[in-house]
N, C-alpha and C positions, 0 to 999 in steps of 0.2 A: 503493501500500498503505499509505496514512497516514501517510507522512513516513518511510516506511523504503525503502532500496534493497537488493532482493536481488542477491547476488554470481552471476553466470552460473556453474552447475558444469560444464557440457559433459561430455565423455567423461573421466571419472576414476574412481578407486577404488571400489568398492561400498562402500554405507553400513556404517558399524562401529557395534557396541554396545560401552557402556562392561564391562568384565569388573571392573576393580578398581582403586584406588586406592593405591600407594604411600605409607608414612606412616614415615619415619624416627624413629626413637624411641631414646634413650640407654639402655632397660633395658626388657626384655619384661616385668618385676616390676611396674616403675612404670605400664607402658601397661595392662597387666592389671587394676590397682587402678582406674586411672583410668576404663577402660571399665564394670568391675565394680559400681563407684559409681554410676556413671550408669545400671546397670540393663541393660547388653548382656550376652549371652552371648559368651564368648570361647572359641576353639578352642583344643586343646592346643598346647604349643610345637612347631615344626617347624623342622629344621637344614637349609639347603642347602649343596651341597658347597663353594662357594665364600667360605664364612665367615660368611655372614649366617643369620640365622634369624627367624622370624616366629609370631604369634601372633594369627590374623586373626579379623575379625568379620563374619561371613556374614549377607546378608539374604534374606530370601524373594524378592526379585525378581532374584536371581541374581547382583546384584554384592557386593562386599566391601570392605572396607577392609582392609590389609595391615601392621599394625605391624612396623616392621623393625629388629632391632638387630642389631650385631656380635657373634656368638656365637664366632668364633675368629678372634682377631685376625691369628695368623700366615697361615691361609688365605684370610683376607680381603685380604693384604698382597700375597701371592703370585699370587691372581687379578688384582688390580688392575694388578701390574707385566706380567702376562702378557698385558693388554689386553681383560680383559671388560670389555663396555661395561656392563653392570649395575651391575658393582662400582665402576667408574671413576664414573658418574654420582653413585652414592650417596654416595661420598667426597668428590667435588666440592660436592655440596648441605651435607653436614655442615661441610665446610670454610667454605662463604661463607655458609649460613642457619642451622646449627646445627639442634639436634632439641628438641623432636618439630616436625613441618611435613607438608607435602606435597610430592613430590619427582617424582612419575610418574604419567602418566595410561595405564593399560591398557586396549585393546580386544580384547575375544573374536574369535579367529581359528579358521578349520577350514584355512586353509592359509596357514602363515608365509612359506613361501617366495615363494608368489603375493604376499603383502603387501610384503615385502623388496624384490620385483622393482618394485611400485609405487612404493615409496619412493625406489628409485634413478631411477626415470624422472621423478619429481618434484626430485631433487636432494637428499634427506633422507636417503637410508641411511645409518645409522651402525654400521661394522662388518659382519661376517658376521652370517647367522643363528646363533642361540646355541641349544643345547638341553642339557638338563640333567634329574636325577630328584632326586626327592626322596621321603621318606616320609611317607605322610598317615595320622593316627589319626583313626578314626572315635569318635563319641560312646561306641560300646558298646566300645572299648578296640582294636578289629581294627586291625591296620595293613597298608597297603599301599604299593608304591612307584608313583609318580607320575610321570610324564613331561612334560616342557614344552617348547616350541619357541618361540623368541621373535625377532622382528624390529624395530628400534630405528630410530627418526626423530631427526634431529640437524638443528638449526639453531643456528648459533654464536649468534646474536643474542640465545638461551634458554640462558643457563644454568644457570637455576635450576630448569627443568622439561623432563623427558622424554617422549615417546610412545612405546609400543611395542605390538606385536600379539602376543598370548598364545595360542598354540595347545595346547589340552590333549590328550595322547597316550593318555592313559586316563581313564576316567569315576573319581570318588572314592568312589562307591558313596552310601548315604542318609546327608545331613548335615543333611536337615530338622532335626533337633533343635537344630543349631547356628544355625539362623536365626529362632528362635523366643526374642525378648527381653521380659525382664519389663516394659519401657518401652512396647514396642509398636511400637517403629521396624520397618518392614516395607522399607523400601528408601531409594535415593537420589534425591532430586529434582532438584537442580542443583549443578551444580559452579561456585564463584565464582572467577573468575581477575580479575587486574588487569595495567594497563598504562599509562602515560600517555599512549599514542596506539592504543586498540585496534584501527581500522582497518588499521593497519600489519599486523596478523598474522592478517587474515581468510585469507589465500593459504595460509598454513600449518596454520591449524584446518581449511579444506577438504581440505588434501592428508592430514594426520594422521587424519582423522574420516570422510572420505568424505560428510560433508554439507555442505549450502549455507549458509555464516554468512549473518547479515543485518547490514549496517552500518548505525546508525540516525542520525539528525542530529545528535542530542545527543553523537556520537563514542563511543557504547558499541555493543559487538557481541554479538549474540546466537545461539545456535545451535540449532536444534531436532533432536537427536540422536536416534535411535531408541528409546533407553530413558531417558537422562538429558539434562538441559537444561544448556548452558552460558550463562553470562554473563560477559562481560569488559569490566570496569568503570575508569574513570579513578579516581585516587586519591580524589577529592572525593565521589564516589559510593558507592565501597568504604566510605569514612566514615560516609556517610549512612545506607546500608541496613544496614551489619553492625557498625559501630563499631570497622573493624580500620584499621590505620595503615599506610601505606607511603612511602617517601621519593620523590623525584622521578628517581631513576635508572631508565634504561630496561630492558626485559626482561619477557616473560610469565611471571607466577607463579600458581601456584594457592594461594589463600589461604584457601579453606574450601567444606567439603563440607555441602550442605543436605539434612537427612534427614526422610523422611516420617514421623509419629506420628500416632495418633489424638486425642491431647491433649497439650499441652505440659506442662500444669500437673503431672504426675507425674514428669517429668525435672525439671522446676525445684524440687520439693519433694526430690527426692533430691540435687541439688546443694547446695540451701540447708542442708540436715542435713549435709553433709561439709564446710560451708564454703567450696565452691567460688566462685570468680568467675562471674556469668552476668549478661547485659543482655538488655533486650527492645528491639527494633527492628521497629517496626509490629506485626504478629502473630507476629513470629518469637521465638523462643527463641535465643541465642546464647551458646554456652560457649566461651571460649578455652581452647587448648591448653595453654598457659604464659602467656606474656606477655599482659596485657589487651588490646592493641592488635595483636595477632600472628595468626598460623593459627586457625582456629576450626572447631567444629562447629556446626551451626545445625539447628534442628527447627521443622516447620511442619507445622498440623494438617491431615491429609487433608482435601481439599474434599469 
């Protein structure tokens, strides 16, 4: 395979599609301003019963970003003390890494119970299957209750990133208006992860995604997922390709999300007019979420 060695998948879980990326933020207002400035359409705020709230950015390819803030500190603390995995992992990420950043990768699921059993068979199940409901507000103002069932995976070597499967128990209705963005973004192309020794996490990525990672001779790892590509980079390659910086400490992290856009120029012009920091890496436009060398969004022109 021209310098690559494929990992044998064998009998494992079904291949999973990326559903959304959890993005802890300190304020939904600040997050909305950031995305509005870059030409994104942002959904109305929505509250969770365990104290968090989101204002999602949906894409035409079916994926979305979930900017997540703490809306009710008392409910958030109570849920965390009660062992809610989602809240516990969110709190740990905020304590260790701060915000904004990318803390979780959610896979779409038709059966979270079956996904939990697959995680348990792999030694990765974290807590029990978790179910909750929240209100979704459509672009026309109509409101309806949505239910979700989540199954979490945990690897103690990875304190700054968690994986879970998300089963929607009801359809949200037509949200196509929320997937049209002034900047032309249509969806996710890649997730950029980092680790000093990427090959050490091939088994975890395979168990979480159901896909077969490929470990390359340069100690990078790629994953041809069903709808979004993964790349796991050493810190030198991360800096070379995206200008992001990380230390030598171990642990898999999600550093950035690469989005597909007809052309990067309009996004760059919006960033320039707003005084936002940005950089060019090859043909990619990279916009940091906050610190220049920290987590980022990248934009690539569609082929």
